[in-house]
N, C-alpha and C positions, 0 to 999 in steps of 0.2 A: 353076694349078699342078697338077701330077700328084703325088698322094700314094699311095704303095704301102701296103697293109695286109696283114698276115699273122698267123696264130696257129696254135698247136698246140691240143691238146684242152683244156689248162688255160686258154687265153685265149679259147676258142671262145664262151663265153657273152656276151662283150662285143663281139665283132667286128662284128656287123651294126649295132648301135647306134652304134659309132664310125664306121662307113662313112657312116651317115646324118648324123652331125655334120659330117664333112668335106664331104659333098655340100651340106649346108645352108649352108656357108661359101662355096659357089661353086667348089669345087675338084673335079677329076676323081679318082676313086678307081681305083687299079689293084689289084684283088683277087687276091692270090696264094695264097689258101687259108688254112686248111683250108675246104673247101666243105661238109664234113659232119663230124660228130663221130666221131673215131676215137681211142679211148683208147690206142692203140699208136703214134700218130705221135710224132715227135721234134722238139723246138724247133730244133735246129741246121739242119734242112732248111728251115724257114721263115725263119730268120735269113739263110741263103744266098739264098733267093728275093728277100728285101728288098734285101740287099747287092748282088746282081747287077743288080737293076732300077735301083738308084741308079748303080752303076758304068757301066752301059750307057746312061745318060741316059733311061731309060724312066720315071723318077720322080725328083723333086727331094728328097723327104723320105719317111720311112717310119714307120709305127706298127706295132710288133711286140708281140704279146700272148702271154703264157704265164701259168702259175700265179702265179709270184712276180715275173716280169720279169727276174730275175737270170740264169738260164741263157741266155735269148734274148739278153740284153745281152752276156754273155761271148762267145757265139758270133758275134754280129754284129761285135764289135770285132776279131775276127781277120781281117776282110776289109779290104783296102786301101781307103782313102778313107772308111771308115765310122766315124762318131763317134756311138756309141750310148750312151744313158744311161737307167737306171731313174729315173723321176721319180714321186714320189707326193705332190708339192706343186706348186702352180701357179707359184711363183717359179722353181723349178728348171726347170720345163718351158719357160718363155720365156727365162730367163737363160742356159740352156744353149745356146740357139740364138744369142742376141744376143752373148754373150761368147766362146763356145767353138765355134761353128759346128756344134753338134750337128745331125745329119741323120736320126737314128733315135730315136724315143721308144719306150722299152720300158715296158710296164705289166704289173702283176701282178693278174690278175682275181680271185685269191683273197685279195688284200691290200686292194684298194680297191673301192668300190662304183661303180655306173654313173654317178651324178651327178658324183663326183670325177673319174672317167675322162673324162667329157665335158668338164669344165672344163680338164683337163690337155691334152686333144687340141686344144681351142680355143686355148689359150695357145701351144702348140707350133706349130701350123699358122700362126697369125697372126704369130709372131715372125720377125724377119729379123736376120741377122748384122750387127753394127754397122759393121764395116769400120774401126773405130778403129785407129790405129797400134799401140797396146799389144795389142789383140786379134789383129791380123794377125801381129805379132811372135810371140805365143804360139802361134798356129796353125802358123806356120812351124816352130817348135820341136817341136810335136807331130808334124808331118809328117816332120821329120828323125828322130824316134824310130822312126816307122813304117818309114821307108826304111832305117834302120840294121839292120833285121832283128831 
């Protein structure tokens, strides 16, 4: 599976380690930056990179890192077809995929440490949407909200 990863300056300290985690699981990483620390970069730009990669089929999932995870999550969810969530616990990281078809994991590198971030990425990447009728029905309702404008 192709997994996109991107971060602003706030998420930069965790990005390379999370790339290694994804690769160690046998997946291809699509690195969308930041490629160097720039205290003036902006999380909406990186949310757009992740969203566009998923929308165009260049990645199936994305990991988006910023300081808290919140701003990146808000920005990513403005894009059609993107279902992003901040997760700072392992249950939400896999359950969000299994029940809600979450396709972008947002992490706050100023909130969690590297070991928890690794655990979250592993849970998110390994999880698959259940396809159960109730989850499909709910996803259709979410999509209807998105399409309603």
